[in-house]
C-alpha positions as CSV (number, residue, x, y, z in Angstrom):
1,M,-13.2,-68.8,164.3
2,Q,-9.8,-67.7,163.1
3,Q,-9.7,-66.7,159.4
4,L,-6.8,-68.2,157.4
5,I,-5.1,-65.8,155.0
6,P,-3.7,-67.6,151.9
7,L,-0.1,-66.9,151.0
8,N,0.8,-66.2,147.4
9,L,3.5,-68.9,147.3
10,P,4.8,-70.1,143.9
11,H,3.7,-73.5,142.8
12,P,6.4,-76.1,143.4
13,R,6.3,-77.2,139.8
14,K,6.2,-73.7,138.3
15,R,9.6,-72.8,137.0
16,V,10.9,-69.3,137.6
17,P,12.0,-67.8,134.2
18,L,15.6,-66.9,133.9
19,L,16.6,-63.3,133.4
20,A,15.8,-62.4,129.8
21,P,18.9,-61.4,127.8
22,L,17.0,-59.2,125.4
23,R,15.8,-55.6,125.8
24,K,12.1,-55.3,126.4
25,D,11.2,-53.8,123.0
26,V,13.3,-56.5,121.2
27,A,11.9,-59.4,123.2
28,S,8.3,-58.4,122.1
29,I,9.2,-58.6,118.4
30,G,10.4,-62.2,117.8
31,P,12.0,-65.3,119.3
32,V,14.5,-64.8,122.1
33,W,17.1,-67.2,120.7
34,L,17.6,-65.4,117.3
35,P,19.4,-62.2,118.6
36,V,21.5,-64.3,121.0
37,V,22.6,-66.6,118.2
38,L,23.3,-63.7,115.9
39,V,25.5,-61.9,118.5
40,F,27.5,-65.0,119.6
41,G,27.8,-66.2,116.0
42,A,29.3,-62.8,115.0
43,I,31.8,-63.0,117.9
44,A,32.8,-66.5,116.8
45,A,33.2,-65.4,113.2
46,V,35.4,-62.4,114.2
47,A,37.5,-64.6,116.5
48,Y,38.0,-67.1,113.7
49,V,39.1,-64.4,111.2
50,D,41.3,-62.8,113.9
51,H,43.0,-66.2,114.5
52,L,43.7,-66.7,110.8
53,V,45.3,-63.3,110.1
54,I,48.8,-63.0,111.6
55,S,50.2,-59.9,109.9
56,T,47.9,-57.4,111.6
57,S,45.5,-57.1,114.6
58,L,41.8,-57.4,113.8
59,V,40.6,-56.5,117.3
60,Y,38.6,-53.6,115.9
61,L,36.3,-56.1,114.2
62,Y,34.8,-57.0,117.5
63,I,33.0,-53.6,117.4
64,F,30.6,-55.2,115.0
65,P,29.2,-57.9,117.3
66,L,29.3,-55.6,120.3
67,G,27.3,-53.0,118.4
68,I,24.7,-55.6,117.5
69,S,24.6,-56.7,121.1
70,A,24.2,-53.1,122.3
71,I,21.1,-52.8,120.1
72,L,19.5,-56.1,120.8
73,L,20.7,-57.3,124.2
74,R,20.3,-55.9,127.7
75,K,22.9,-53.4,128.8
76,E,24.4,-55.7,131.5
77,V,24.8,-58.6,128.9
78,T,26.6,-56.3,126.4
79,Y,29.0,-54.9,128.9
80,S,29.9,-58.4,130.1
81,L,30.7,-59.4,126.5
82,V,33.4,-56.7,126.2
83,P,36.0,-58.6,128.3
84,V,34.9,-61.8,126.6
85,C,35.9,-60.3,123.2
86,I,39.2,-59.1,124.7
87,L,40.0,-62.6,126.0
88,F,39.2,-64.1,122.6
89,H,41.5,-61.7,120.9
90,D,44.3,-62.1,123.5
91,Y,44.3,-65.9,123.4
92,W,43.4,-66.7,119.8
93,S,45.4,-64.1,118.0
94,P,48.6,-65.7,116.8
95,R,50.6,-62.5,116.6
96,I,53.8,-62.4,118.7
97,I,54.3,-59.1,120.4
98,H,56.0,-57.8,123.5
99,P,54.0,-58.5,126.7
100,E,53.8,-54.9,127.8
101,M,52.6,-53.9,124.3
102,R,50.0,-56.7,124.5
103,I,48.7,-55.4,127.8
104,F,48.5,-51.9,126.4
105,D,46.8,-53.2,123.2
106,N,44.2,-55.1,125.3
107,L,43.5,-52.1,127.6
108,L,43.1,-49.7,124.7
109,A,40.7,-52.1,123.0
110,L,38.8,-52.5,126.3
111,L,38.4,-48.8,126.6
112,C,37.4,-48.3,123.0
113,F,34.8,-51.2,123.2
114,W,33.3,-49.8,126.4
115,F,33.1,-46.3,124.8
116,V,31.3,-47.6,121.7
117,V,28.9,-49.7,123.8
118,Y,28.2,-46.7,126.1
119,A,27.6,-44.4,123.1
120,I,25.1,-46.9,121.5
121,Q,23.4,-47.6,124.8
122,R,23.1,-43.9,125.5
123,Y,21.6,-43.3,122.1
124,I,19.1,-46.1,122.6
125,E,18.1,-44.8,126.1
126,Q,17.5,-41.3,124.7
127,R,15.5,-42.7,121.9
128,E,13.4,-44.7,124.4
129,M,12.9,-41.7,126.6
130,L,11.8,-39.6,123.5
131,A,9.4,-42.4,122.5
132,K,7.9,-42.5,126.0
133,T,7.5,-38.7,126.0
134,I,5.8,-38.7,122.6
135,Q,3.5,-41.6,123.8
136,Q,2.7,-39.7,127.0
137,Q,1.9,-36.5,125.0
138,R,-0.2,-38.5,122.6
139,D,-2.1,-40.1,125.5
140,D,-2.7,-36.6,127.1
141,L,-3.9,-35.3,123.7
142,L,-6.3,-38.1,123.3
143,Q,-7.6,-37.6,126.8
144,D,-8.1,-33.9,126.0
145,L,-9.9,-34.8,122.8
146,E,-12.1,-37.1,124.7
147,L,-12.9,-34.4,127.2
148,A,-13.7,-32.0,124.3
149,A,-15.9,-34.7,122.7
150,Q,-17.8,-35.0,126.0
151,V,-18.3,-31.3,126.2
152,Q,-19.4,-31.3,122.6
153,R,-22.0,-34.0,123.2
154,M,-23.5,-31.9,126.0
155,F,-24.7,-29.4,123.3
156,L,-26.5,-32.2,121.4
157,P,-30.1,-33.0,122.4
158,A,-30.3,-35.8,125.0
159,G,-33.5,-37.0,123.4
160,T,-36.3,-36.1,121.1
161,P,-39.1,-33.8,122.3
162,S,-42.7,-34.9,122.3
163,I,-44.7,-32.7,119.9
164,A,-48.2,-34.0,119.0
165,G,-48.4,-34.8,115.3
166,L,-44.6,-35.1,114.7
167,E,-42.2,-37.9,114.8
168,I,-38.6,-36.6,115.2
169,A,-35.2,-38.3,115.2
170,G,-31.7,-37.1,114.8
171,M,-28.1,-38.4,114.8
172,M,-24.6,-37.0,114.5
173,Q,-21.5,-39.1,113.6
174,P,-18.2,-37.2,113.8
175,S,-15.4,-38.3,111.4
176,K,-12.9,-37.8,114.2
177,G,-13.2,-37.6,118.0
178,V,-14.7,-34.2,117.8
179,G,-16.6,-32.6,114.9
180,G,-18.0,-29.4,113.5
181,D,-21.6,-30.5,113.0
182,Y,-24.5,-29.6,115.3
183,Y,-28.2,-30.1,115.5
184,D,-30.7,-29.3,118.2
185,F,-34.5,-29.3,119.0
186,L,-35.9,-26.2,120.6
187,P,-39.6,-26.7,121.6
188,I,-41.6,-23.4,121.6
189,N,-44.9,-24.8,122.9
190,A,-46.9,-28.0,122.7
191,E,-47.6,-27.4,119.0
192,T,-44.4,-25.7,117.7
193,I,-40.8,-26.6,117.6
194,Q,-37.6,-25.2,116.2
195,I,-35.1,-27.5,114.6
196,V,-31.5,-26.4,114.0
197,I,-28.8,-28.0,112.0
198,A,-25.4,-26.4,111.4
199,D,-22.0,-27.3,109.9
200,V,-18.8,-25.4,110.7
201,S,-16.2,-25.1,108.0
202,G,-13.1,-27.2,108.6
203,K,-12.6,-30.2,110.8
204,G,-11.0,-31.1,114.1
205,V,-10.6,-29.1,117.3
206,S,-11.0,-25.6,115.8
207,A,-14.3,-26.6,114.1
208,A,-15.5,-28.2,117.3
209,L,-14.8,-25.1,119.4
210,L,-16.7,-22.9,116.9
211,M,-19.5,-25.4,116.8
212,S,-19.7,-25.2,120.6
213,A,-19.8,-21.5,120.5
214,T,-22.6,-21.6,117.8
215,A,-24.6,-24.1,119.9
216,A,-24.4,-22.0,123.0
217,A,-25.2,-18.8,121.2
218,M,-28.2,-20.5,119.4
219,R,-29.7,-21.7,122.7
220,L,-29.3,-18.3,124.3
221,E,-30.9,-16.6,121.3
222,A,-33.7,-19.1,121.3
223,D,-34.4,-18.4,125.0
224,R,-34.3,-14.7,124.3
225,D,-36.4,-14.4,121.2
226,R,-38.3,-16.8,118.9
227,N,-38.1,-14.6,115.8
228,M,-35.9,-16.7,113.5
229,L,-34.7,-13.7,111.4
230,Q,-33.6,-11.8,114.5
231,Q,-32.0,-14.9,115.9
232,V,-30.0,-15.4,112.8
233,E,-29.0,-11.8,112.5
234,R,-27.7,-11.6,116.1
235,L,-26.0,-15.0,115.7
236,N,-24.3,-13.8,112.5
237,T,-22.9,-10.8,114.4
238,E,-21.8,-12.9,117.4
239,I,-20.1,-15.7,115.4
240,G,-18.4,-13.1,113.1
241,A,-16.9,-11.5,116.2
242,V,-15.3,-14.7,117.5
243,S,-14.2,-16.4,114.3
244,N,-11.6,-15.6,111.7
245,P,-12.4,-14.8,108.0
246,E,-11.6,-18.3,107.0
247,Q,-14.2,-19.9,109.3
248,Y,-17.9,-19.7,108.9
249,V,-21.0,-21.7,109.8
250,T,-23.8,-22.9,107.5
251,L,-27.0,-23.0,109.4
252,L,-30.6,-24.0,108.8
253,V,-33.3,-23.1,111.3
254,A,-36.8,-24.6,110.7
255,E,-39.9,-23.9,112.7
256,I,-42.7,-26.4,112.4
257,D,-46.2,-25.5,113.6
258,T,-48.5,-28.5,113.8
259,H,-51.6,-26.4,114.4
260,K,-51.2,-24.3,111.2
261,R,-49.4,-27.2,109.5
262,I,-46.6,-25.1,108.1
263,I,-42.9,-25.0,108.2
264,R,-41.0,-21.7,108.3
265,Y,-37.3,-21.8,107.7
266,V,-34.2,-19.7,107.2
267,N,-31.3,-21.4,105.3
268,C,-28.0,-19.6,105.7
269,G,-25.8,-21.3,103.1
270,H,-26.6,-24.8,104.3
271,N,-27.4,-27.9,102.2
272,P,-31.0,-27.7,101.0
273,A,-33.3,-29.7,103.2
274,L,-35.7,-32.1,101.5
275,L,-39.4,-31.9,102.0
276,F,-41.2,-35.1,100.7
277,Q,-44.8,-34.2,100.0
278,A,-47.0,-37.2,100.4
279,K,-49.9,-36.1,98.3
280,T,-47.9,-35.6,95.2
281,R,-45.0,-37.8,96.1
282,T,-42.6,-35.1,95.1
283,L,-39.5,-33.7,96.7
284,K,-39.1,-30.0,97.4
285,R,-35.8,-28.5,98.3
286,L,-35.6,-25.9,101.0
287,E,-32.9,-23.8,99.4
288,S,-30.5,-21.3,100.9
289,S,-31.6,-17.6,100.9
290,C,-28.5,-16.0,102.5
291,P,-24.8,-16.5,103.0
292,P,-23.3,-18.6,105.8
293,I,-23.1,-17.3,109.3
294,G,-20.0,-15.3,110.2
295,L,-19.0,-14.1,106.7
296,N,-20.7,-10.8,106.5
297,P,-22.3,-9.3,109.6
298,D,-24.5,-6.9,107.5
299,E,-26.2,-9.6,105.4
300,S,-30.0,-10.0,105.8
301,C,-31.8,-13.2,105.4
302,E,-35.3,-14.1,104.1
303,L,-37.9,-16.3,105.8
304,A,-39.5,-19.0,103.6
305,I,-42.7,-20.9,104.3
306,A,-44.1,-24.3,103.0
307,D,-47.3,-26.1,103.8
308,L,-47.3,-29.5,105.4
309,T,-49.8,-32.4,105.1
310,A,-50.1,-35.8,106.8
311,G,-47.3,-38.1,105.7
312,D,-44.9,-35.4,104.7
313,V,-41.3,-35.9,105.6
314,V,-38.6,-33.3,106.3
315,V,-35.0,-34.4,106.0
316,L,-32.2,-32.1,107.2
317,Y,-28.5,-33.2,106.7
318,T,-25.0,-32.0,106.4
319,D,-22.6,-32.3,103.4
320,G,-21.0,-35.3,105.1
321,V,-23.9,-37.3,103.5
322,T,-24.0,-35.9,100.0
323,E,-20.3,-35.4,99.6
324,A,-19.3,-38.9,100.9
325,Q,-17.1,-40.6,98.3
326,N,-16.4,-44.2,97.3
327,Q,-13.2,-45.8,96.1
328,R,-13.7,-44.3,92.6
329,S,-14.0,-40.8,94.1
330,E,-17.7,-40.6,93.2
331,E,-19.9,-38.6,95.6
332,F,-23.1,-40.0,97.1
333,G,-25.0,-36.9,95.8
334,M,-28.4,-35.5,96.0
335,E,-30.0,-38.0,93.6
336,R,-29.2,-41.0,95.7
337,L,-30.3,-39.2,98.9
338,S,-33.6,-38.1,97.2
339,A,-34.3,-41.7,96.1
340,I,-33.8,-43.0,99.6
341,V,-36.1,-40.4,101.1
342,R,-38.8,-41.0,98.4
343,N,-38.6,-44.8,98.8
344,G,-38.4,-44.7,102.6
345,S,-41.2,-42.2,103.1
346,S,-43.4,-44.9,104.8
347,L,-40.7,-45.7,107.4
348,S,-40.6,-44.2,110.8
349,A,-38.3,-41.2,111.3
350,E,-35.7,-43.3,113.2
351,E,-35.8,-46.1,110.6
352,L,-35.3,-43.6,107.7
353,I,-32.3,-42.1,109.5
354,I,-30.8,-45.6,109.8
355,N,-31.6,-46.3,106.2
356,I,-29.9,-43.1,105.0
357,F,-26.8,-43.6,107.2
358,N,-26.4,-47.3,106.2
359,S,-26.8,-46.6,102.5
360,T,-24.2,-43.9,102.7
361,A,-21.8,-46.1,104.6
362,N,-22.2,-48.9,102.1
363,F,-21.6,-46.5,99.3
364,C,-18.3,-45.4,100.9
365,G,-17.2,-48.9,101.6
366,D,-13.7,-49.2,103.0
367,V,-13.0,-45.5,102.3
368,G,-15.3,-44.5,105.2
369,F,-16.6,-41.1,106.0
370,R,-14.2,-38.2,105.6
371,D,-16.5,-35.6,107.1
372,D,-19.0,-35.4,110.0
373,V,-22.4,-36.9,109.2
374,T,-25.5,-35.4,110.7
375,I,-29.1,-36.3,109.8
376,V,-32.4,-35.0,111.2
377,V,-35.8,-36.5,110.1
378,V,-39.2,-35.1,111.0
379,K,-42.3,-37.0,109.9
380,C,-45.8,-35.5,110.0
381,V,-48.2,-37.9,111.5
382,F,-51.3,-35.5,111.6
383,D,-54.7,-37.0,112.1
384,G,-53.4,-40.3,113.2
385,Y,-51.4,-40.9,110.0
386,P,-49.6,-44.2,110.5
387,A,-45.9,-43.8,111.4
């Protein structure tokens, strides 16, 4: 059976639109008739004034409507209006001059009008070419930023590891396409895991590049040695070698051992993590014990230890949470975060993260986040403690 191929013929009742008189960028702004009425109304007004004045020639006034036409109408339409203006001046002007002088006057006006129209059109074309170049560069930059964001997301954990007795959740929300925050989960064995959270000084691409270097170096150090103090010392030397003095990294590495039920941590200038202790319903801050990474390669850090019990909650975060501001320039602060952690201690790790993020976002309102927001929550569910 022969297959019939339909032809894309126009519908007999469908009208083919006439050639638009406006330039593309002008046609997308408003009604088509308004610029046309403005141009022809200006030509009629100049012709009327030129007809009334006898003492002198007012042919130069036609530059005004032709200039408007060169800005609003298509190039072909504007050039076709030049001889129209000359004809109006030649037939409506009441001045009586010698025919040869009249021809010379008309030719000179014709050349002047074409030159003015050409100069305006040339300027508009160059402006459009510049706008297209800028738009293309902007699109290329956005594409590069998207690629950088994809690379950055590769350093973030794809999921949460399964450690008996722990419920773990984490999230990172960059304020721009790319950010300077980083977190990771590094399982050691079935009972122990290292949790890393870091914040690079600054924002944008430079912070994202240093964050990527920090994430790669941290994973290499974790594969090489599980001693947190040695990891931090080597990381401090490596980051200091590739960053400038104005850039540094705040870092908190915590190791949770579910068998011994302890948390060991090293805080390098990072925001103090919160440890909610279920038995006493109090909050303990895991404070900083050494400067940020990359500032001083000779600095030594201290290892701190805290006990864990069933129902305890560890909350790690970056300053994008506590320093988030509302319309009155008030910061979210540690007190609000502590209250949310204390009141939400019975929630699951993921629900507590959502609660913290939504509370911060509602506090900011229309201002939004000005910095990257990263939150990691670890809940101890020892001995079948209900999540």
